[in-house]
C-alpha positions as CSV (number, residue, x, y, z in Angstrom):
1,M,285.5,350.5,84.3
2,L,282.6,350.2,82.2
3,D,285.4,351.6,79.4
4,V,287.7,348.9,80.3
5,L,285.0,346.2,79.9
6,R,283.7,347.5,76.3
7,R,287.1,348.2,75.0
8,K,288.2,344.4,75.8
9,K,284.6,343.0,74.5
10,E,285.5,344.9,71.2
11,H,288.6,343.4,71.0
12,W,287.7,339.9,71.6
13,V,284.5,340.8,68.8
14,S,287.8,341.9,66.4
15,A,289.7,338.9,67.6
16,L,287.0,336.3,67.2
17,I,285.9,337.9,63.7
18,V,289.9,338.2,62.5
19,L,289.9,334.3,63.8
20,A,286.5,333.2,61.9
21,V,287.8,334.9,58.6
22,A,291.5,333.5,59.2
23,I,289.9,329.7,59.4
24,V,287.4,330.0,56.3
25,M,290.4,331.2,54.3
26,A,292.7,328.5,55.4
27,F,289.6,325.8,54.4
28,F,289.1,327.0,51.4
29,G,292.4,328.8,49.8
30,A,293.9,324.5,51.2
31,S,290.9,323.2,50.2
32,K,290.8,324.8,46.3
33,F,295.0,324.5,45.4
34,S,295.7,320.6,47.1
35,S,292.2,319.3,45.5
36,D,292.9,321.4,41.9
37,K,296.7,320.5,41.9
38,G,296.8,319.2,38.3
39,D,293.2,318.2,37.1
40,P,293.4,319.3,33.5
41,N,289.8,319.7,33.6
42,Q,289.8,321.9,36.0
43,P,288.1,325.1,34.8
44,V,289.9,328.5,33.4
45,A,287.2,329.9,32.7
46,W,282.5,330.2,32.2
47,V,281.2,331.3,29.1
48,N,277.9,331.2,29.8
49,G,278.0,327.7,31.2
50,D,280.1,326.5,29.2
51,V,284.2,325.9,30.9
52,I,287.4,326.7,29.2
53,S,289.7,323.9,30.6
54,K,292.8,324.0,31.8
55,R,294.1,322.0,29.2
56,D,291.9,323.6,26.7
57,F,293.9,326.9,27.8
58,Y,297.3,325.2,28.2
59,S,297.2,322.6,24.7
60,E,295.9,326.1,22.7
61,L,298.8,328.5,25.2
62,Q,300.7,326.2,23.5
63,F,299.8,326.1,19.9
64,T,299.8,329.6,20.0
65,L,303.6,330.2,21.1
66,N,304.9,327.6,18.5
67,Q,303.6,329.7,16.0
68,Y,305.4,332.6,17.5
69,R,309.0,330.4,17.5
70,A,307.6,329.2,13.5
71,I,307.8,332.8,12.5
72,L,310.6,334.2,15.0
73,G,312.3,331.1,14.7
74,D,316.1,331.4,16.9
75,K,314.8,335.2,18.0
76,F,311.8,333.7,19.9
77,D,312.2,334.6,24.0
78,E,309.2,333.3,25.7
79,K,309.8,335.7,27.9
80,L,308.8,338.6,26.3
81,F,305.4,337.8,26.1
82,G,305.1,337.5,29.8
83,Y,301.9,337.9,31.4
84,Q,299.8,339.7,28.1
85,L,300.0,336.0,26.1
86,P,298.2,333.8,28.4
87,Q,295.8,336.8,29.1
88,Q,295.7,337.4,24.9
89,T,295.1,333.5,24.6
90,L,292.0,333.2,27.5
91,E,289.9,336.6,25.7
92,R,290.5,334.7,22.5
93,M,289.2,331.7,23.3
94,V,286.5,333.5,25.1
95,Q,285.3,334.9,21.9
96,F,285.4,331.9,20.1
97,R,283.1,330.3,22.4
98,L,280.8,332.9,22.3
99,L,280.8,332.7,18.8
100,C,280.1,329.3,18.8
101,Q,277.5,329.3,20.7
102,Q,275.7,331.8,18.6
103,A,276.7,330.0,16.0
104,E,274.7,327.1,17.0
105,K,271.3,329.4,17.9
106,M,271.5,330.2,15.1
107,G,271.3,326.8,13.8
108,F,274.1,326.9,11.5
109,L,275.2,323.3,12.6
110,V,278.4,320.9,10.8
111,S,277.1,317.3,9.7
112,D,279.9,315.0,10.3
113,L,279.8,314.2,6.2
114,E,280.9,318.0,5.7
115,L,283.3,317.6,8.2
116,A,285.2,314.4,7.4
117,D,285.1,315.7,3.8
118,Q,286.9,319.3,4.8
119,I,289.5,316.6,7.2
120,R,289.9,314.9,3.8
121,T,290.4,318.6,1.5
122,S,292.8,319.6,4.3
123,P,296.7,319.6,4.1
124,Y,297.9,317.9,6.8
125,F,296.8,315.0,5.7
126,Q,297.3,314.9,2.3
127,K,300.7,312.8,0.4
128,D,300.3,312.7,-3.3
129,G,298.1,314.9,-3.6
130,K,295.1,312.0,-2.3
131,F,294.0,312.0,2.0
132,D,296.1,309.6,3.9
133,A,294.3,308.2,6.2
134,S,297.8,306.8,7.8
135,S,298.7,309.8,8.9
136,Y,295.2,310.9,10.7
137,S,295.6,308.0,12.7
138,Q,298.3,309.3,14.4
139,I,296.8,312.3,15.4
140,P,296.7,311.6,19.8
141,N,293.7,313.0,20.3
142,R,291.4,313.3,16.7
143,G,288.5,313.9,18.6
144,M,289.8,317.0,20.2
145,M,291.1,318.3,16.9
146,E,288.0,317.2,14.8
147,R,285.0,319.1,18.0
148,R,287.7,322.0,17.4
149,Q,287.9,321.9,13.4
150,R,283.3,322.1,13.4
151,E,283.4,324.7,16.0
152,Q,285.4,326.4,13.4
153,M,283.2,325.7,10.5
154,A,280.5,326.1,12.2
155,A,281.5,329.8,14.0
156,S,283.1,330.9,10.1
157,R,279.3,330.1,8.8
158,L,278.6,332.8,11.2
159,Q,280.8,335.3,10.3
160,N,280.3,334.8,6.5
161,Y,277.0,334.9,7.0
162,L,277.2,337.9,8.9
163,T,279.0,339.7,6.9
164,N,277.3,339.1,3.7
165,R,274.1,340.5,5.7
166,I,275.6,344.0,6.4
167,K,274.4,346.7,4.1
168,S,277.2,349.6,3.1
169,M,275.9,353.0,2.8
170,P,276.9,355.3,-0.3
171,A,279.0,357.1,2.2
172,D,280.9,354.3,3.1
173,S,281.5,352.7,-0.4
174,D,282.8,356.4,-2.2
175,S,285.4,356.2,0.7
176,I,286.4,353.0,-0.4
177,Q,286.0,353.9,-4.5
178,Q,288.7,356.6,-2.7
179,L,290.9,354.8,-0.7
180,K,291.5,351.9,-4.0
181,K,292.5,355.9,-6.2
182,T,295.3,356.6,-3.2
183,Q,298.8,356.8,-4.1
184,V,301.1,356.8,-1.5
185,E,305.3,357.9,-1.6
186,L,306.8,355.3,1.2
187,Q,310.1,355.7,2.4
188,F,312.0,352.7,4.8
189,A,315.2,352.5,6.0
190,A,316.2,349.2,6.9
191,I,318.0,349.3,10.1
192,N,320.2,346.7,12.3
193,F,319.3,345.9,15.9
194,D,322.1,343.7,16.0
195,Q,324.7,346.8,15.9
196,L,322.4,349.0,18.3
197,A,322.6,346.1,21.2
198,P,324.9,347.1,24.3
199,K,328.0,344.4,24.1
């Protein structure tokens, strides 16, 4: 009789635990999907307290896809990239955010004047060899573009600083000289993939 009561008691305890877990999952799952749906500022990742928003992520992903589209032309197929491209894009964004944070910590700041000079000399905003303010004013979100440009300039300064501080060892210098003198005999064959494809 006591064994029956113990088994029933364990059954009720197990059932209550499963029910409690299901309720918690239902509340958190439902609120997560209902409140965050479509929110462009929803965080995709946090990097030392800085947020990479859904908007920034999809903007960067679209930019990357457009680059591949421009390179591959008619042969571009978004399905070929699968889940790797979003993952690689996010990893690249996290690395860039870490680089920007380090540049800020080390004092690699970009002044407004330096940013303006960089934008004025950018080939994207040139017309007849001069800066065209009207083409620049047509950018839908200039503030976001300017912030990105400022971050890229600061990150580039940090990279240049670190590269210039690296001292090569004599053995490295010798191997670099040897590589420069090395000649390679290269043979290749052109392959027409259209003929290999099943018909």
